[in-house]
N, C-alpha and C positions, 0 to 999 in steps of 0.2 A: 366358417370363419370368414374374415374379410379377404377378398381377392388380393393376391400379392401385387397385382398391377396398380392398385390404389396406392400402396406404399411407394412403388417406383415413381408414380406421377407426383406424389407429394414431395418426395425427396428431390426429384428433378426440379420442381418448382422452387423449392427452398434453395437449391444450388444456383438457380438463375438469379436469385436475390443477392447473392454474394457480390461484393465489390470486385472490379476487374483485377485489382492487385493480388487477390488470393485465388485466382482462377486455377492455379496448379493444385490447390487444396480442395477444389470443388468435388472431385470424385470421392475423396476420402470423407468429406463432409456429407455427401449424399448417402454413402454407405453407412456412416454412423447414424445419420438421421433416420434412415430406414430401419436399422437395427433397434434403435431406441424406441421408435413407434411400435414396432412389432412386439418388443418386450413389454412395453407399457400396456398395450391392448391385450397381450397374452395373460397378464395378471388380473384382468377384469373377469368377473363372473358373468359370462355372456351365454345366451342360449341361441340355438338356431331359430330361424323364422318358422320352420315346421313345428318345432317344439312349442314355440310361443303360440302358434295358431291352435295347437292341440289343447294347451292349457286354457286359452281363451274360450274355446268351445266347451270345455269341461266346466269352467266357471259359469258360463251362460246356462248350461244344463242344470247345474246345482242351484242357481238362482231361481230357475223355473220350478224346480222341485220344492224349494223353500217356500215360494209364494203359494204353491198348491197346498202344502202342509199347513201353512198359516191360515189359509182360507178354510181348510177342513177343521182346524182347531177352533176357529171363530164360529163356524157353523155348529160345532158340538157344544161350545160354551153357550151359544144363544138358545139351544134347546134344553139347557139345564143339565148338560152332561149325560144325556140318555145314552144307553149302550146300543146305539144303532150301528151294527157292524157293517152295514152297506156303505156308510160314510167312511169307514176306515179301510174299506177295500177287502174286508174279510168275508167269510161265508158262513 
């Protein structure tokens, strides 16, 4: 998930934007802003970078297999559908 320091930095930045007259509420505001952001992001359906990379590689591999199979089908269709098992990878 996202590093907690990111939430701290954002809530501190938001706290600095408050007008001087509400400085005493700054800490409470920062705490509430941090909690709200964590809750909102916690409700999202997120995946880790590692899982995303694994799925990306799986998709890339699947696309390659699909292209290979499409080429084999095209080759079989161009030969009139002969039962050349070597093209299908059989023995």
